[in-house]
N, C-alpha and C positions, 0 to 999 in steps of 0.2 A: 696751924701751918703744917704740922706733921702729916695730916691727911692728904695734902697736896703732893708731898714728896714720896709717899709710900709706893705708888705705882712705878715710879722711876727706880726706886730701890729694889723692888721685887723683879722688875724687868732686868735690872743689872745683875742680880743674883742668878736669874735664869740664863742670861747671856754668858756669864762667867762659867756656869756649869756646862753649857753647850760647847763653848769654845775650848774647854779643857778636856774634852773627851775625844777619843779617836773614832768612835762610831756615832756620828751625829744622827743618822737615821734611827738608831735604836733609842736615843734620847728623845727625839721628836715623837716616836711611837709611844714611849712611856708618858710623855706630856699629853698626848692625845687621849690616851686611856684615862689619865687623871682628869682631864677636862670633861670627858664623857661621864665619868663617875660623879663629878660635882654637879653637872647639869641634870643627870637622872635623879640624884638625891634632892636637888632643889625642886624639881617637878613633882616628885613624890610628896615632899613636904607641903608644897603649895596646893596641890590638887587632891591629896588624899588625907594627910595627917591633920592639917589645919581645918579643913571642912568637917572632918570627923569630930574633932574637939568642939567645933562650933555647934554641931548637931547634938552632941551629948550634953552640952551646957545649956543651949537655948531651945532645943527640940524644934528647930526650924530648918527649912531647906537652905543649906549654906550657899548653893549655887544660885538660887533665886536672890538671896541677900547680896551676893557679890555682883549679880547683874544689876541690882537696884542702885549700887554705889559706884558703878562705872562712870556715869556722867560727872559727878563731883570730882572723882579722881582725875578724869581727863582735864577738867578745868584747872585743878591744882598743877598738873604737869605742864599744861599750856602756859600758865602764868608764871610758873617757877623756872621755866627754861630760858636760857639766854639767847 
C-alpha cells in the first residue's frame, strides 16, 4: 500500500518547498536541472553501462540481444497494463 502513496507524498514535499520560497523560478530551474541529471544518468546506465556489462560477461552484442527480446517485452507490457 505504501507504494501507492509515495508519489503523493513526494509531490506534497515538492509543493511545500516551492510554496515556501520567495523565488519560485529559481526552484523550478533547480528542479529542471535535477530532472535532466536523472534522465541523463538513466540513459547512460541503460544504453552504455548495462550493455557493457552484458558484453563483458556474455561476449555477445547486447544491442542485438535487446532487439531480440523486444517482442516478448511488448507482450508483457500490453497484457500487464490496465
